[in-house]
N, C-alpha and C positions, 0 to 999 in steps of 0.2 A: 619755104625756103628752111632756113636754121631753123631752129628751135631753141628759143630764147635765152633757152637755160643749158644746162650742161646737162650730163647723163647723173653725173655723181651728184646733182642737187635733185635728182627725182630718186634717188637713193635714200637719200638725207632724210627727204622729207617723207618719203612710204616707211622706213625702217626707225630714223629717227623719233617723230611723231609716236608712232606705233607703240617703241618703245618708252619714251616718252607718260603718253597716257597707262601705259601694262602698271609701271613702277607708280605713279601718282594715286590713279583709283585702286590700288592693291593698298595702299597707304591708309587713303581714306576708311578704307573697310576695316583694314588693321587699327588705322585710332576707334573709329567707333565701337569695334568687337571690345578693346583694352579696354577703352574709360568710358562707354557707354551701356557695357556687358554687354551688346547686343549675342548671341551664339547664333555661329551659321550654321541650319540645321538643313534639313531639306526643302524642308515650307519657307524659311527665311531665302533659301540661296534661292526659290522659283516664282518667289511671291513678294519678297524683301517685306516679309511681318505684315502683309494687308493694310502699312499705316502711311501712307507718302500725303503730303499735303496737297494741296490745291496749285498749288506754283510751280513746284516740283512734278508734278501729272502734268500739268500745260507744257513745261519746257521737255518734257520726255514722248510728249504727243507729238513736239513741232518737229524734235530731234528725227521720232522714229520716220516721219512723214515726209519728210526733207531729202528724199533721195537725190541719186547724182540728177536724176531727169531731174526735180525741183530748177536745178538750179543750169539746167544745162538744156533740156527739151524746152522749156518754159521760153526762152530766148530765144529758140529755133523755131517756137510757134510765132511769136511776134516778128522775126525775122521775115517768116512766110506768110502769115496775114496782118500784121500790119499790130494795133491796139485790142483787135478783138483775138486774137493769137495768145496774146497777155491776160488778157481778162479773161475767160475763157481756161485757159488751164489752172488759174487762180482760184475763179470762182469754183467752176467744177469740179476742183476738186480739194474743196474747203466744206462742202454739205458734208459730205459723208462722216467728219469726224462729230461737225455738230450734231450730227443724228444718230451715231454710234452715243451720245452720251445718255442718250433714254435706254438703248441696252445695258449700259454698264451700269444704273442704276439696278435695272432688273434682277440684273447678276448679283448686284448687293441681297436682293429682297427674294429672290427663287435657290438661288444655288450659292450661298456666302463664301461655302468651305473647300469650292470647287477651283481645280489648280490649271484645265484649259477648254476651251468650245468643247471640244471632243469627251470628256466625261461627262459632259450637259448630253449632249447628245444621246451617246449610250446610257444614259439614267431613262431617257424621257423617251427613247425612241427603239431601242434594242442594238444588237450585234450588226447585222447588216448593213441600218445607217451608220452604226460607227466607223463602219471602214468605209463605207463612201466619204462620210466626211473629215476622216482621216487623212485620206488620199487629196482631196482638194486643199486642204487647209498644210500639207505637205506639197502640193503645187504652187500653190501661193508662196509662200515663202522660197521656191526653187524660183520663180520665175521675178519674184525681187531683189533678190542675193544677184541674178543672173545681171536684171540692167545696170543694180549699182557697180558692179563687175567692169561690167563692158564701158559702160559710161566712163567709169572713174580710168580703167587703162586705156581706155584712148586717147585719154585727158591729158594725162601724167605722160604718153608715149609722144603727144604733139607740143606738148611744152618744155619737155626735158629729153627727148632722144630715147627714154629708158623703153628697152625690148615690151609690146605691148602684151606677150604671154607669159613674162617675167612679172610682168606688173600685175596682172590678174592672180598670179599665186601668192606674191607678196604683202597684197593691201592687207587679205582675211587676217596674217600674222598678229600685228599687234591688238587687233579685237578679239582673236584667241585667248591671247594671252590674260588677257583681265576679267575679259567675260567670263571665261574655264576658273580663274583663280577666286573672284567674288560674287557671282553670279547676278540676279536682277540689280542687287542696291547700286554692284559696280557702274552695272549699264547706265543706271539711272543717273549717276555722281556723271559718270564720262558724259555721257546726255546733256546734261546740264553746263558743261563749259564748253564741250560741242557749238550748241544752240548759243551762248555767247559769241564765241568767235567768229559764226556766219552772222551774228545780225552785224555785227559789228563792221566789219566786210562787207554786208550791203551799204550799210547807211555811209560809208565811205565811196563806195561807187554809186549811190543815187546824187549824191553834193557834187563829186568829180563835175559828172554830165551834166547835171543841171542848174549847178552853181557857179564854180571853182573854174573848168573850160569853156563849157558851152551855157545856152540857155534858151528855154524853153520855145523860144521864138528862133534861133538857130536851128535848134532841131525840126521844129515844125516844117521851116522852111527847106531843109535840107530832104526831108522826107516826102514835101508835095513837088520839091525838083524830080527828085529820082524816079517816080509816080509819073512824069512827064515824057522822062525820056521815050524816044524812038527807038525801034531794034539798031537801027546806025550810028544814033549816038549811044548807044551801051555799049557797041560793036569798037567803035570808038574809042572808048573810051579803058576797054580792058587789054588791052598791047602787051607782048612783053618788050625786052629794052631792043630786039629787031625790029620790032613797029609790029608784027605778025598779031592779030588778033586772036584769041582765047576764048571769046567768047561765047556761050554756046544759050539759046533761048531757054530760058525756066530752068539753069543752074546757076544763075546769079540774083543776086535781087536787085535788078534794074529796069526800069518799066512799068506796066501799068499793070495793080493785084489783078490776076483774073478773079470775075463773079464778088468783085470789091465795088461800091460805091463809086464811079468817077473811076476807075482803078486805083486807088489811096489807100495808104497804110495809115491814114487817119481818120475810122468810120466804123460804129459796130456793125455797118449793115454788110457782112462781112455773109456769103456762100461757104468759104472753103472753111471759118471762123468760128461760123455754127457748127457745121459737121462734126467739126473736131470736137469742139466745147461738149458736144452730142454723145463721142467715143469719150472721152475726158470722164463726163459723169458716169457712166455705166459701168466702163475699166475698174474705176476706181472705187465705188462700191462694191469690189469686189478684192479689189487691194486693201480694203479695210475690213469689211464682215468678213472675210472668209481669210483674213491673217492674226494667224494666232497671238499675234504679238502684239496687237490692241485690247486682245481677250484679258491679254495676261497685264496689262497697263490699269485697266479698268478694275482685275482682279486687287491689283495693287497699293491701289486706293484708299485712303479713309471716305467710309459713305458718305463725308459731308464734304469730301472733297471731287469726289470721282464728278459730277455733272458739269460743277463750275472748271475741272480741269481741263471738260474735252469739249466744252463752247470755247474758253480760254484760249486755248489751244490751238483749234480752225481757227480762230479769229486773228491770232497774231501767227499765225502760221500761211496764211492769204496774203498777208503783204511782201513773202520771203520771192514767192513766181512774179507776182504782180510788178512789183519794184524793180525788183531785178530785171524781169524783160523790156518795163518800159521803159530802163532807164540803159541798160549795156545792147540787148536784144536790138531796142529801136536804134537806138548811135550805129550800132553793125552797117544800118542800110542807110541812114544818112550820111553818115561819112563814106559811103561806099569804098568799104572793106572788099577785097577782092576772095572772099567766104563762096563755095561752090554749095550747091543743096544740100552732095554727098557731106560735108565738113560739117554743114550744119545737122545734116542730120542722126553723125556722130554725137554731135552736144557741143561742135568747138565755137560756135558764136561769144562765148562768156570769156573764154581767154584769151578771142583773137582782138577785140575791143579792149579787153584789159591792161593785153600788153601792148599795143596801142598807144591808151592812153597812161600808162604808167611805168612802160619799159619792162625792165627784168622783175621788177618788185610789184607789178599788174599780173606778170604769170607768178612770182613767188603767192602772193595773194591768191589768185583762182585755184591752186594747186592746194593750198592749204585751207581753202574754205570748200573746196570738192571733198579732201580725206576727212574733212569731219562729219560731212553728210555720209561720206559713203561710211566709216566708220560706227557710227550711233548708230544706224541701219543695222550695218551688218552685227553690229554687236544684240539688239533687238533680233534681229530674225533667226541670229545662234541660238541665243535663250528659247525662242519661242520652240525651234524643231527640237532641241533640248529637252523640252517638256511635255511633246508629244508626244516621242519616243518612249522617255522614260514612264510616264503614268498609265498611256494607250497604246503602246505596243507593250513595252517589258511588263509595267506592272498587271496588265492587263490581259495579256495572250501567253509569255512566257517565264514569269515569277510568279504569282498572281502572290504569295509570300512575303515577299521584297519587302524588306524596310526602309526608316527612313537613312540611314546608310548608304546601302545598295542604290538607291533613284538618287541619291548625293554623286556619285560615283559617276553611274551611267550617265547622268547631267554634262559632266565633266568631259569625258569622254567622247559624248557623241558633240559638242563644238568644237573638239578637235579634229573630229572624223570631218563634219559636216565642213567649216570654214575650209579644210584642203580638196576635199568636195566639188565645194565650188569653184575654186581658180581653173580646175578641167572643165566644168560645165561651159565658164567663162571661155576657155581657147576654143571647144569647139563649135559657140556660135560663133565664134568669131571668124571660125575656118567655112563655118555656112553660110558665111557673109551677113551674118543679121547685125544690126546694129542696135542701139540705142533706143532710135526712132521708130526701128519696126517693131520690136520684141514690146516696146511701150505701149502702139495702136493694138497689139494684139492680146493685152492680156484679159481683158472682159469677156472676149471671145472664149478662153479656155478656162474662166474661172464665176463669167458672172452668174451661170446659172444657178450655184448655190447660197448665192445672197439672200433672196425672198425665203427659204427656208430656215435658213438660220437665224433672219427675222423673227418668223413665226415661231420660232423653236423657242420663244420667250416671250413674244408677244400674242399669239393667238392658242387660247387653249383647243381648237379643236382641230389644230392643224395635225396631220397622222402622218407614217414612216412610210407606209407604202408610197403617199404623193411625195414625201421629201426625196425618196430614192427615186422614184422613176423622175419626177423635174430635174432634180441634180445631172444625173444621167442622160436622158433624152433630152433637156436643154444645152446640152454639151454637146449632145451629137449634129442635134437642127444647126446648132449655130457655128459648128465647124465645116458642116454641107452649105448652108447659105455663104457663108463668107467665101469659099474656092467656087461655087456657080455663080459670084455677082462678081467674081476676077476673072472666071473662065470668060462669062457671057460679057463683060466689058472689055477684055484687053486679048481673045481670043483665044491664051492660053495660061494655063497657072506655075508660074514661076516665083521664085523671090520677091522679086520686085512688083509683079503683080500684085499675089497678098498683100504685099503691103503700102498699096493705094488707099486713099480714105474711102471709099465708096464699100468695099469689100468687107470694111473693118467697122463702118459705121453697120451695116446689117449684120452680120456677124454677132457686134456687142448688143445690138436690139434685140434680137432673137431668143439672144443667150438668156437677158433677163425677165422678158416678158414672156416665151414659150414657159418657162420653167414656175414659173409664179401662177400660169395659168394653169399648168399642169397639178400644182400642190391644191393651188382653191378648190380645183372641182373634185380630186380622189378624196380632197378633207372635208367637203362638204354631202361630198356619197357618203362618206363613212366618219362623220366627227370622233375625234380622240376622247374629250372630253378631259383632259388630263388634269389632275389636282395641284401638279409640280412638287410632291411629296418627296418623290423618289428623287428629284434635282436635288432636294434642301437635303437629301441625307447622304449625299458625298462624303465619303470618307478621309479625314488626314490622317498621314501616314508619325505625325509627332502630334503632341497637344501642346499645341502652341498656337495659345489664343491671342496673342499679339495682333490688334486690331481686330478683334471681336467680340468687341465691349456690348452690352447689351446696348446701354443707352446709346449705340450710334443705331441700331437694328431695329430702332422700334417703328414700327409699322407706319405712326403719324408721320414720323420725321423721315422716311422712306418717301410715303405717299407727296408729301409734301415739295420733294426734291425731283420725284417723276414730273410731276404737274409744271417744276421751274423749268424743267430742262425743256419737255414738251411744247412750252408756252413761247420759250427762245429756241430754240433750236431750230425750232417750222419756222417761225419770225427769222430767222437771218435767213434762212434756205429759200424762201421765196423774196427775201428782197435781195439775194446777191444773183439767184436763177431766173427770176423774170422781173422785179420792179427796176433793179439798176439796169439791166439792158434795153428794157422798155423807154426808159425815162434819156434813155441815148440815143436815142432811134431818129426821134426828130430834128435834131442837131444833124443830121446826116453826114457829109465831112464834116470834120469839128472846124471849127473859126480857131483863132488866135487865140482869143479869152478861153474859150471852151478846152480848149487844148490845157491850157494855164490850169484852171482850173484843175482838170483831169489829174496834170502830173503835180500839183499841188495836194490833192488827196493820198493821190501814192507817196510822195514823202513823209508827210503830216502821218500816215499812219505807219510809213517805217522804222519815223524815231522815236515813236510813243510807244509801239512793239517792243520796240529795242529796251527800251529803261524798264518797262514793265516786265519783261522775261527774264532781265537779268538781277530785278531786285527784289521781284513777289518771294523767289526762291528762296535768297541770303537774308529775308526776311523773317518770313515763317522757321526758318533752322536757327535760329540766334539762340534760343534757350541750347539745344544742342551743341552747335558752335563752343558757345560759355560754358557749357558742362567739360566738356574736351579740353579747353583751354586751361581752365581752373584745375584739374583734374592733374594738368602735364607739369603745372608751373605749381603744385602744393599746395595749394591757396585754397584746394578743398581736398577729400576723401575721395578715391576710386568707387565708382558705381560700382555694386554691386550686379553679378552677373544677372539678366532675366530670368527668371523663372518664367518654367513653359506655361506656366497657367495665368501669368500678367501680364499686362501691356506693354512693348517694347517703347523705347524711344524714339520719336518718330521723325521723319525726315521731312 
């Protein structure tokens, strides 16, 4: 049917919010500079002074990890597989952030002055490995940004009728402006606001589905009824005004779910859900461990905040796909909205359900929520690419004598160029017939082979360069071959559609991460490096900006204690989410009404607690900064002296 919003509303959201956040975040950075004395050097631009506290670190992690896919694909998986799809999306993509906290502390211990992960690779393994992982890191940035724009443009188009190609070009503009103007600190400040808005929309959606409009019993009855329908009953339900049925088996969520216990949506005993869960886990290890933006956030955080920020961020983020898919995704099935599998694959389940529940207000809400997700992650990806180009290409291979101001200029230029180029790539992928869901399933095959070598980079002194390079490229080659072979054997042909199915992607994802790991281990055991991490700790800074590098924060006893803490809790929550929770839900089989009510209660409670924590904690921790700005602006105190480059800056 016709889009619920006008095309003008699409332009207002895309351009209006882009302009607002550009002005707002640039103003905040200006106030910080004017009244807290923070200078914008290349170090500040790319590392935010290495002084970000726990709450803001967690908020930024949530914002970076909340892609268009988090909001859209999670509900698609609930629509396709039921509660197992919602759970495996959330759990399968939380554990990577929890475990990255271990690497985050190791960065502080072994490479405190680094700017990028590729700098660390070059310091340890040399030029060949540096080029190899630079390619993989840039590929990860391109994959993530492609998904952002594919999902975002498709949803803006569905909600407003705005041209999908034009949306792909215009969405990055707001991001480009404030990221290029304010750097990593502007990205972090904007991310906090984006995260707050996303969580407010989230709790409104969950409350409306399960408290205001319906109940757990009503959704339960609807889901059980839908899975009991025969093909004839489904055909009778999906008819146009002239009485002609437009139902196609497999194209709508009607009837029993294949490979689910009793065909029910209300069970964790789901073959398709479990396969997707494995793909999700492997693929997302690639898009966290191989994405410079996560390394950059770890570099930017205070040592005492790094590990806590990542653990809190992972636990808070879990509720976004879990609660949103459990509410909007399953409501789309229970209410039997006429959503096709193609539309669901493009991420249109949440907008359709929100529009049904709230009318035009729901469409606006979803468009804003999605725009927040796209701009926060897009900003992080833009500055990640600019850091890689500035430090690992320009400074390393083009102009080794480049100083801070030149690096700052290159960083800003790259942010603008990258934003424009991604619009072109999104249009190209759209014309190739690739949607958000297709790229999401493929990402592990493309970049998963770099995960184990990058973990070994900081965690294993004997990991050698040759094994890392052969593991990364060899694992990728084996994964792509396996992916195509399984598609050919399963479907008899290799097409975009057959390559997008579960089984080829499952095989490609597993081969990518397992084969590269085995290759790296075998080569390293045959010829151990026995690395002392000295050269990694000697990475040079371009300006003598010692903010965030206070000696007391980097005492070995403090960092060793932090490492023990994050290893204990990171692995504990990983085991709970991936093994214990799913196993405990298996005896329930198809959920009873009481069991289902408990499940929904957990998702609602988690959503409300996470919303409070992620909005309140950064404000509480930054109270002194806000007070300093207020006092200086109102003339109740003296304006701060500029921060000397060898003194710690006021922290956010």
